[in-house]
C-alpha positions in Angstrom: 250.0 117.5 8.2 253.1 115.4 7.6 254.5 116.3 11.1 251.1 115.3 12.7 251.0 112.0 10.9 254.6 111.2 12.0 253.7 112.1 15.6 250.6 109.9 15.5 252.6 107.0 14.2 255.2 107.4 16.7 252.6 107.5 19.5 251.0 104.2 18.2 254.4 102.5 18.1 255.2 103.6 21.6 251.8 102.3 22.9 252.3 98.9 21.2 255.8 98.6 22.7 254.5 99.3 26.1 251.7 96.8 25.8 254.3 94.1 24.7 256.5 94.9 27.6 253.5 94.7 30.1 252.5 91.3 28.6 256.1 90.0 29.0 256.2 91.2 32.6 252.9 89.5 33.4 254.0 86.2 31.9 257.3 86.3 33.9 255.4 87.1 37.2 253.1 84.1 36.6 256.1 81.8 35.8 257.9 83.1 38.9 254.9 82.4 41.2 254.5 78.8 39.8 258.1 78.1 40.3 258.0 79.4 43.9 254.9 77.1 44.7 256.5 74.1 43.0 259.8 74.6 44.9 257.9 75.0 48.2 256.0 71.7 47.6 259.2 69.9 46.8 260.9 71.2 49.9 257.9 70.1 52.0 258.1 66.6 50.4 261.8 66.3 51.1 261.4 67.3 54.8 258.6 64.7 55.2 260.8 62.0 53.6 263.7 62.9 55.9 261.4 62.8 59.0 260.1 59.3 57.9 263.7 58.0 57.5 264.7 59.4 61.0 261.6 57.7 62.5 262.4 54.4 60.9 266.0 54.6 62.1 264.8 55.3 65.7 262.5 52.4 65.6 265.2 50.1 64.3 267.6 51.2 67.0 265.0 50.5 69.7 264.2 47.0 68.4 267.9 46.2 68.2 268.4 47.4 71.8 265.5 45.3 73.1 266.9 42.3 71.2 270.4 42.8 72.7 268.9 43.1 76.2 266.9 39.9 75.7 269.9 38.1 74.4 272.0 39.2 77.4 269.3 38.2 79.8 268.8 34.8 78.1 272.6 34.1 78.3 272.7 35.1 81.9 269.7 32.9 82.7 271.3 30.0 80.8 274.5 30.4 82.7 272.7 30.4 86.0 270.5 27.5 85.0 273.7 25.4 84.3 275.1 26.4 87.7 271.9 25.6 89.5 272.2 21.9 88.3 274.9 21.3 91.0 272.6 22.4 93.8 268.8 22.0 94.1 268.7 24.9 96.5 270.5 27.0 94.0 268.1 25.9 91.3 265.2 26.9 93.5 266.8 30.3 94.1 267.5 30.6 90.5 263.9 29.7 89.6 262.8 32.3 92.1 265.2 34.8 90.7 264.0 33.9 87.2 260.4 34.6 88.1 261.4 37.9 89.6 263.3 38.8 86.5 260.4 37.8 84.3 258.2 40.1 86.3 260.7 42.8 86.1 261.1 42.3 82.4 257.4 42.4 82.0 257.3 45.7 83.8 260.2 47.0 81.8 258.5 46.1 78.6 255.4 47.8 79.8 257.4 50.8 80.7 259.1 50.8 77.2 255.7 50.5 75.6 254.3 53.4 77.6 257.5 55.4 76.8 257.2 54.6 73.1 253.5 55.4 73.0 254.1 58.7 74.7 257.0 59.4 72.3 254.8 58.5 69.4 252.0 60.8 70.6 254.4 63.6 71.2 256.0 63.0 67.7 252.6 63.1 66.1 251.7 66.3 67.9 255.1 67.8 66.9 254.6 66.7 63.2 251.1 68.1 63.3 252.3 71.4 64.8 255.1 71.5 62.2 252.7 70.9 59.3 250.3 73.6 60.6 253.1 76.0 61.1 254.5 75.2 57.6 251.1 75.5 56.0 250.6 78.9 57.8 253.9 80.2 56.6 253.2 79.1 53.0 249.8 80.8 53.1 251.3 83.9 54.6 254.0 84.0 51.9 251.5 83.3 49.2 249.3 86.1 50.6 252.2 88.5 50.6 253.2 87.6 47.1 249.5 88.0 46.0 249.3 91.4 47.6 252.6 92.4 46.0 251.3 91.3 42.6 248.0 93.1 43.1 249.9 96.3 44.1 252.2 96.1 41.1 249.2 95.5 38.9 247.5 98.6 40.4 250.7 100.6 39.9 250.8 99.6 36.3 247.2 100.5 35.8 247.8 103.9 37.3 250.9 104.5 35.1 249.0 103.3 32.1 246.1 105.7 33.0 248.5 108.6 33.4 250.2 107.7 30.1 246.8 107.4 28.4 245.6 110.7 29.7 248.9 112.4 28.6 248.6 110.9 25.2 244.9 111.9 25.0 245.7 115.4 26.2 248.5 115.7 23.6 246.1 114.4 20.9 243.3 116.8 22.0 245.8 119.7 22.1 247.0 118.9 18.6 243.5 118.6 17.4 242.6 122.0 18.8 245.6 123.6 17.2 244.8 122.0 14.0 241.2 123.1 14.2 242.3 126.6 15.0 244.7 126.6 12.1 241.9 125.3 9.8 239.6 128.1 11.1 242.3 130.6 10.4 242.8 129.3 6.9 239.0 129.3 6.3 238.8 132.9 7.6 241.7 133.9 5.4 240.0 132.2 2.5 236.8 133.9 3.2 238.4 137.3 3.5 240.2 136.6 0.2 237.0 135.6 -1.6 235.3 138.8 -0.2 238.2 140.9 -1.3 238.2 139.3 -4.8 234.5 139.9 -5.1 234.8 143.5 -3.9 237.6 144.2 -6.4 235.5 142.6 -9.1 232.5 144.8 -8.3 234.7 147.9 -8.3 236.2 147.1 -11.6 232.7 146.6 -13.1 231.0 149.7 -11.6 233.6 152.2 -10.3 234.1 154.0 -13.7 230.4 154.2 -14.4 229.7 155.6 -10.9 232.6 158.0 -10.9 231.5 161.0 -8.9 228.7 159.1 -7.1 230.8 156.6 -5.1 230.1 156.9 -1.4 233.0 157.6 1.0 234.9 154.5 2.0 234.2 152.5 -1.2 237.7 153.3 -2.4 239.8 152.2 0.6 243.3 153.0 -0.4 245.8 153.7 -3.2 245.9 150.0 -3.9 242.2 150.2 -5.0 243.1 153.1 -7.3 246.0 151.1 -8.8 243.8 148.1 -9.2 241.1 150.2 -11.1 243.7 151.4 -13.6 245.2 154.6 -14.8 242.1 155.9 -16.5 240.0 155.8 -13.3 243.0 157.2 -11.3 243.4 160.2 -13.8 239.6 160.9 -13.6 239.9 161.1 -9.9 242.9 163.5 -10.2 240.9 165.8 -12.6 238.2 166.0 -10.0 241.0 167.4 -7.6 239.4 165.5 -4.7 241.5 163.3 -2.4 239.4 160.2 -2.0 240.9 159.6 1.4 240.4 163.2 2.7 237.1 163.3 4.8 236.9 167.1 4.7 237.0 167.1 0.9 234.1 164.7 0.8 232.2 166.8 3.3 232.7 170.0 1.2 231.7 168.1 -2.0 228.4 167.1 -0.3 
């Protein structure tokens, strides 16, 4: 019984330890998943900030280039205007050239605007595509992690089920053995009681029924020794072997 109690306590301690380890593993997996999502969101925000800074730098460079072109054109026009003062015809030509330049400038500005508009549209589409691609990758990675977590959880459940069944089998086996031992003890006790009562009846009645006891009532020499020397001597005087069947048959 002491060995069975020690085995049961050891099994309970082992089950508690396994539950504690499983709880720690589940907490670590949830913390790892939260860290992964937070790190992914931070990386996305950093990329968006970098793209915004690059766009602002491109816009500033375009504006600075336009301002430089306008300044160079204005300087050129001013120089030509000063030169045209000497000659009316030259001033007329300069005015004509100036009108042509203004028209060209307008066309160039229009071309720049179209170019910038096209670039902005392309950039927006590229950003939209990158965001969609990034969201798709994040969703795919999260799905993979989720599937891995589910698979790990299923594996843990299977292992736990196997361990539980092993423990249950061992407990059932131990219980069956204990029940069998208890049945054997009870059977031995029952036989002992029957034997004690048989010997008690023999001690009370054997001497009184000497000569009339049926065959088989006295089983062996142990019964003769138990009934005492007086009963044994009486049997010897009768010169009959209580264990000889032929002698009993002749007596009848």
